[in-house]
DOLO-532040 format. One line per field, with one value per atom (N, C-alpha, C): atom name; residue number from 0; x, y, z. Coordinates in nm, 4 decimals. Example, Ala and Ser with C-alpha at 12.3 -4.5 7.8 and 13.67 -1.06 7.14 Angstrom:
<sites>
atom <- (N;CA;C;N;CA;C);
seq <- (0;0;0;1;1;1);
xx <- (1.3190;1.2300;1.3200;1.2850;1.3670;1.2900);
yy <- (-0.5690;-0.4500;-0.3300;-0.2250;-0.1060;0.0030);
zz <- (0.7800;0.7800;0.7800;0.7080;0.7140;0.7870);
</sites>
This chain:
<sites>
atom <- (N;CA;C;N;CA;C;N;CA;C;N;CA;C;N;CA;C;N;CA;C;N;CA;C;N;CA;C;N;CA;C;N;CA;C;N;CA;C;N;CA;C;N;CA;C;N;CA;C;N;CA;C;N;CA;C;N;CA;C;N;CA;C;N;CA;C;N;CA;C;N;CA;C;N;CA;C;N;CA;C;N;CA;C;N;CA;C;N;CA;C;N;CA;C;N;CA;C;N;CA;C;N;CA;C;N;CA;C;N;CA;C;N;CA;C;N;CA;C;N;CA;C;N;CA;C;N;CA;C;N;CA;C;N;CA;C;N;CA;C;N;CA;C;N;CA;C;N;CA;C;N;CA;C;N;CA;C;N;CA;C;N;CA;C;N;CA;C;N;CA;C;N;CA;C;N;CA;C;N;CA;C;N;CA;C;N;CA;C;N;CA;C;N;CA;C;N;CA;C;N;CA;C;N;CA;C;N;CA;C;N;CA;C;N;CA;C;N;CA;C;N;CA;C;N;CA;C;N;CA;C;N;CA;C;N;CA;C;N;CA;C;N;CA;C;N;CA;C;N;CA;C;N;CA;C;N;CA;C;N;CA;C;N;CA;C;N;CA;C;N;CA;C;N;CA;C;N;CA;C;N;CA;C;N;CA;C;N;CA;C;N;CA;C;N;CA;C;N;CA;C;N;CA;C;N;CA;C;N;CA;C;N;CA;C;N;CA;C;N;CA;C;N;CA;C;N;CA;C;N;CA;C;N;CA;C;N;CA;C;N;CA;C;N;CA;C;N;CA;C;N;CA;C;N;CA;C;N;CA;C;N;CA;C;N;CA;C;N;CA;C;N;CA;C;N;CA;C;N;CA;C;N;CA;C;N;CA;C;N;CA;C;N;CA;C;N;CA;C;N;CA;C;N;CA;C);
seq <- (0;0;0;1;1;1;2;2;2;3;3;3;4;4;4;5;5;5;6;6;6;7;7;7;8;8;8;9;9;9;10;10;10;11;11;11;12;12;12;13;13;13;14;14;14;15;15;15;16;16;16;17;17;17;18;18;18;19;19;19;20;20;20;21;21;21;22;22;22;23;23;23;24;24;24;25;25;25;26;26;26;27;27;27;28;28;28;29;29;29;30;30;30;31;31;31;32;32;32;33;33;33;34;34;34;35;35;35;36;36;36;37;37;37;38;38;38;39;39;39;40;40;40;41;41;41;42;42;42;43;43;43;44;44;44;45;45;45;46;46;46;47;47;47;48;48;48;49;49;49;50;50;50;51;51;51;52;52;52;53;53;53;54;54;54;55;55;55;56;56;56;57;57;57;58;58;58;59;59;59;60;60;60;61;61;61;62;62;62;63;63;63;64;64;64;65;65;65;66;66;66;67;67;67;68;68;68;69;69;69;70;70;70;71;71;71;72;72;72;73;73;73;74;74;74;75;75;75;76;76;76;77;77;77;78;78;78;79;79;79;80;80;80;81;81;81;82;82;82;83;83;83;84;84;84;85;85;85;86;86;86;87;87;87;88;88;88;89;89;89;90;90;90;91;91;91;92;92;92;93;93;93;94;94;94;95;95;95;96;96;96;97;97;97;98;98;98;99;99;99;100;100;100;101;101;101;102;102;102;103;103;103;104;104;104;105;105;105;106;106;106;107;107;107;108;108;108;109;109;109;110;110;110;111;111;111;112;112;112;113;113;113;114;114;114;115;115;115);
xx <- (0.1022;-0.0689;0.0553;0.0720;0.1404;0.0812;0.1408;0.0750;0.0898;0.0529;0.1386;0.0876;0.1302;0.1235;0.1619;0.0068;0.0900;0.0177;0.0636;0.0330;-0.0970;-0.2250;-0.2830;-0.2024;-0.2022;-0.1645;-0.0543;0.0403;0.2024;0.2320;0.2680;0.3046;0.4232;0.5187;0.6391;0.5602;0.4081;0.3848;0.2990;0.2477;0.1527;0.2602;0.3920;0.5349;0.5523;0.5812;0.6072;0.5102;0.3260;0.2545;0.2507;0.2772;0.2276;0.4043;0.4255;0.5605;0.5791;0.5159;0.5117;0.3425;0.2864;0.0905;0.0482;0.0335;0.0801;-0.1457;-0.1184;-0.3062;-0.3787;-0.4750;-0.6336;-0.5636;-0.4760;-0.4492;-0.3628;-0.3116;-0.2297;-0.3823;-0.3526;-0.4427;-0.3518;-0.4241;-0.3639;-0.4029;-0.2933;-0.4104;-0.3103;-0.4071;-0.3723;-0.3820;-0.2610;-0.2486;-0.2984;-0.3550;-0.3971;-0.5305;-0.6242;-0.7812;-0.8061;-0.7041;-0.6781;-0.5821;-0.4950;-0.4229;-0.4337;-0.2434;-0.2460;-0.1863;-0.2002;-0.2923;-0.1573;-0.1726;0.0037;0.0605;-0.0551;-0.0160;0.0860;0.0190;0.1011;0.1947;0.2298;0.3882;0.4960;0.3695;0.5329;0.5126;0.4298;0.4908;0.6092;0.5710;0.6738;0.8005;0.8241;1.0018;1.0218;0.9142;0.9771;1.0417;0.9476;0.9919;1.1269;1.2078;1.2503;1.4124;1.3841;1.4063;1.4487;1.3709;1.4378;1.2459;1.2448;1.0585;1.2039;1.2852;1.3983;1.3618;1.4095;1.4124;1.2459;1.1827;1.0032;0.9952;1.0657;1.0463;1.0962;1.0343;1.0920;1.0950;1.2694;1.3172;1.2599;1.1392;1.1919;1.0228;0.9448;0.8476;0.8187;0.7396;0.7340;0.7520;0.6612;0.6275;0.8124;0.8660;1.0053;1.0372;1.0906;1.1250;0.9905;0.9084;0.8230;0.8058;0.7919;0.7841;0.8599;1.0603;1.1582;1.1807;1.0946;1.1680;1.3027;1.4092;1.5418;1.6324;1.5786;1.6570;1.6375;1.5772;1.5433;1.6384;1.6703;1.6975;1.5839;1.6003;1.4939;1.5365;1.4174;1.4520;1.3376;1.3675;1.2674;1.1051;1.0819;0.9158;0.8955;1.0447;0.9779;0.9036;0.9968;0.9458;0.8158;0.8291;0.6733;0.5528;0.5936;0.4753;0.4400;0.5384;0.5256;0.4418;0.4764;0.4229;0.2909;0.2822;0.1588;0.0423;0.0531;-0.0091;-0.0327;0.0522;0.1315;0.1151;0.0207;0.0479;0.2183;0.2580;0.3685;0.4634;0.4788;0.6115;0.6333;0.5876;0.6288;0.6249;0.8045;0.8491;0.7745;0.7606;0.6664;0.7480;0.6846;0.6286;0.6471;0.6232;0.6340;0.5589;0.6332;0.5981;0.6054;0.5122;0.5625;0.4183;0.5149;0.6110;0.5900;0.4608;0.5059;0.5829;0.7310;0.7867;0.9146;0.9119;1.0158;0.9689;1.0414;0.9771;1.0856;1.0468;1.0646;0.9634;1.1085;1.1115;1.1325;1.0498;1.0700;1.0960;1.1561;1.1584;1.2684;1.3205;1.5297;1.4919;1.6105;1.5720;1.6931;1.7781;1.7156;1.6585;1.5326;1.4338;1.3412;1.3165;1.2098;1.2513;1.3490;1.4386;1.4056;1.4514;1.4123;1.2934;1.2666;1.0602;1.0616;1.0323;0.9758;1.0497;1.1392;1.1786;1.1704;1.1470;1.0492;0.9106;0.8592;0.7406;0.6425;0.8046;0.7715;0.8335);
yy <- (-0.1061;-0.0386;0.1659;0.1755;0.3366;0.4796;0.5642;0.6052;0.7263;0.8584;0.9901;1.1493;1.1510;1.2177;1.3634;1.4941;1.5895;1.6852;1.8052;1.9042;1.9941;2.0031;2.0708;2.2587;2.2819;2.4241;2.4482;2.3790;2.3507;2.3749;2.4812;2.4583;2.3770;2.3063;2.2308;2.0951;2.0788;1.9538;1.9386;2.0440;2.0469;1.9803;2.0613;2.0370;1.8899;1.8375;1.7271;1.6307;1.6159;1.5679;1.5961;1.7075;1.6714;1.5982;1.6252;1.5532;1.4124;1.3540;1.2133;1.1517;1.2137;1.2115;1.0719;1.0572;0.9143;0.9306;0.8064;0.7329;0.7058;0.6502;0.6431;0.5457;0.4440;0.3430;0.4412;0.5526;0.6222;0.6375;0.6530;0.7451;0.8435;0.9607;1.0956;1.1160;1.1391;1.2033;1.3551;1.4561;1.5069;1.5537;1.5653;1.5884;1.6668;1.8254;1.9899;1.9371;1.8717;1.8377;1.6464;1.6168;1.4365;1.4192;1.4810;1.3987;1.3241;1.2965;1.1370;1.0684;0.9473;0.9083;0.8227;0.7824;0.7131;0.6157;0.5107;0.3960;0.4339;0.5725;0.5881;0.6640;0.7192;0.8189;0.6323;0.6103;0.4646;0.4077;0.3916;0.3158;0.4048;0.5113;0.5776;0.5374;0.5933;0.5632;0.4356;0.3508;0.2275;0.2382;0.2529;0.2601;0.3892;0.5595;0.5836;0.5683;0.5041;0.4855;0.5700;0.6816;0.7571;0.8898;0.9352;1.0275;1.2039;1.1751;1.3194;1.3055;1.1575;1.1685;1.2341;1.2183;1.2889;1.3952;1.4806;1.6066;1.7151;1.8194;1.9448;2.0693;2.0841;2.2193;2.3429;2.2821;2.4616;2.4951;2.4035;2.4685;2.6308;2.6854;2.8653;2.8399;2.6896;2.7365;2.6768;2.5893;2.5144;2.7102;2.7752;2.9016;2.9147;2.9447;3.0863;3.0149;2.8478;2.7934;2.7953;2.7598;2.8030;2.6415;2.5763;2.4785;2.4519;2.5598;2.5111;2.5700;2.6244;2.6545;2.5416;2.3878;2.3153;2.1696;2.1456;1.9275;1.8659;1.8498;1.7850;1.5655;1.4774;1.3734;1.3117;1.1325;1.1304;1.1341;1.0783;1.1326;1.2288;1.3438;1.4974;1.5005;1.4368;1.4398;1.4414;1.2869;1.2407;1.2976;1.3914;1.4336;1.5708;1.5846;1.7397;1.7526;1.6342;1.5707;1.4864;1.4635;1.4079;1.5616;1.6339;1.8011;1.8539;1.8756;2.0342;1.9573;1.9225;1.8828;1.9737;2.0966;2.1946;2.1228;2.0385;1.9000;1.8284;1.7378;1.6729;1.6931;1.6587;1.7326;1.6330;1.7243;1.6585;1.6879;1.6018;1.4785;1.4200;1.2738;1.1248;1.0478;1.0142;0.9380;0.7113;0.6384;0.5156;0.4042;0.3412;0.2609;0.1306;0.0768;-0.1439;-0.0840;-0.0627;-0.0835;0.0184;0.0933;0.2039;0.3193;0.4911;0.5676;0.6528;0.7535;0.8442;1.0291;1.0407;1.1550;1.3229;1.3945;1.5651;1.6113;1.7223;1.7073;1.7865;1.7256;1.7357;1.6641;1.7030;1.7183;1.5254;1.5419;1.3016;1.2370;1.3148;1.2487;1.2212;1.2959;1.3359;1.2072;1.2401;1.1434;1.0050;0.9625;0.8746;0.8393;0.8742;0.8439;0.8537;0.8596;0.8821;0.8528;0.7447;0.6141;0.4916;0.5046;0.3908;0.4072;0.4882;0.5238;0.4357;0.4298;0.4031;0.3090);
zz <- (-0.0226;-0.0100;0.0158;-0.1097;-0.0897;-0.0203;0.0569;0.1463;0.1465;0.0995;0.0927;0.1790;0.3081;0.4180;0.3560;0.3771;0.2929;0.3199;0.3104;0.3950;0.2371;0.1678;0.1346;0.0639;0.1974;0.1369;0.1442;0.1696;0.1300;-0.0088;-0.0928;-0.1627;-0.2554;-0.1848;-0.2051;-0.1444;-0.0892;-0.1540;-0.2739;-0.2945;-0.4350;-0.5460;-0.5132;-0.5885;-0.6772;-0.5375;-0.5159;-0.5573;-0.5218;-0.5665;-0.7725;-0.7729;-0.9060;-1.0115;-0.9417;-0.9766;-1.0191;-0.9152;-0.8843;-0.9348;-0.9638;-1.0377;-0.9632;-0.8801;-0.8145;-0.7869;-0.8650;-0.9462;-0.8142;-0.8395;-0.7492;-0.6702;-0.6931;-0.6119;-0.4412;-0.4653;-0.3555;-0.3084;-0.1256;-0.0231;0.0193;-0.0380;0.0136;0.1342;0.1906;0.3523;0.3928;0.4296;0.3982;0.6078;0.6346;0.8120;0.8555;0.8724;0.8428;0.8977;0.7917;0.8493;0.8816;0.9074;0.8914;0.9657;1.1094;1.1417;1.1988;1.1923;1.1967;1.3714;1.3237;1.4624;1.5399;1.6283;1.7460;1.6617;1.6296;1.5857;1.4240;1.3194;1.2026;1.2550;1.3310;1.3733;1.3990;1.4533;1.5182;1.4470;1.3538;1.1695;1.1241;1.1242;1.1206;1.1694;1.2168;1.3527;1.2884;1.3260;1.2675;1.1638;1.0648;0.8907;0.8667;0.9268;0.9426;1.0725;1.2101;1.2542;1.3534;1.4214;1.5133;1.4963;1.5507;1.5494;1.5860;1.4976;1.5079;1.3741;1.2796;1.1018;1.1025;1.1930;1.1190;1.1394;1.2065;1.3136;1.2234;1.1513;1.1260;1.2321;1.2013;1.2901;1.1406;1.0799;0.9851;0.9924;1.0480;1.1446;1.2187;1.1725;1.2563;1.3767;1.4631;1.5397;1.6639;1.6013;1.6420;1.7333;1.7046;1.7409;1.8668;1.7590;1.8544;1.9880;1.9992;2.1501;2.1970;2.1450;2.1714;2.2169;2.1074;2.1431;2.0492;2.0126;1.9551;2.0825;2.1816;2.2931;2.3595;2.3763;2.4313;2.3639;2.5077;2.4286;2.3820;2.3067;2.3319;2.2316;2.3160;2.3323;2.1638;2.2410;2.1471;2.1942;2.3235;2.3503;2.2854;2.2350;2.2985;2.1978;2.0610;1.8933;1.8885;1.9063;1.8559;1.9535;2.0841;2.1098;1.9980;2.0117;1.9346;1.8243;1.7360;1.6454;1.6791;1.7338;1.8049;1.8102;1.8183;1.9155;1.7931;1.6925;1.5856;1.5021;1.3652;1.2232;1.1590;1.2352;1.1394;1.1745;1.2739;1.3410;1.2856;1.1356;1.0531;0.9425;0.9156;0.7784;0.7246;0.5725;0.4799;0.3654;0.2468;0.2557;0.3507;0.3610;0.4242;0.3610;0.2631;0.1638;0.1848;0.1603;0.2282;0.1464;0.0802;-0.0266;0.0021;0.0834;0.1312;0.2898;0.2435;0.3253;0.3128;0.2271;0.2688;0.3396;0.3621;0.3813;0.3048;0.2568;0.2475;0.2674;0.3348;0.4716;0.4307;0.3413;0.3756;0.2269;0.1421;0.0685;-0.0127;0.0630;0.0044;-0.1984;-0.2488;-0.4500;-0.3460;-0.3397;-0.3135;-0.3193;-0.1601;-0.1428;-0.2283;-0.3073;-0.3577;-0.5101;-0.5343;-0.7186;-0.6188;-0.5431;-0.4805;-0.4398;-0.3726;-0.3948;-0.5079;-0.6464;-0.7810;-0.8809;-0.8226;-0.8583;-0.8081;-0.6910;-0.6253;-0.6932;-0.7051;-0.7021;-0.8658;-0.9843;-1.0550;-1.0587);
</sites>
């Protein structure tokens, strides 16, 4: 099964979705209107290796909440991602047992290659 967790208002996510051209068999999940569950974040962590890999330090709230001045652990990353969708590094693409996290050119190229 292929799932793509994205934010509809994010222009980068929109660009990547357009580039990947997912078919009807791909489950698109808009994380603002349908937040990720504990089971989903735990599965993502299992595939990615850590919650930190899934956490976005680029989120505006990262600085405004003073998180940049704190020493965060794995449980903190998990908690903040579950509390606030903006902390999930986007998009997250899961294809069977492979995960692609974020929007770097390397990640998108690898996802695209695996996608096709």
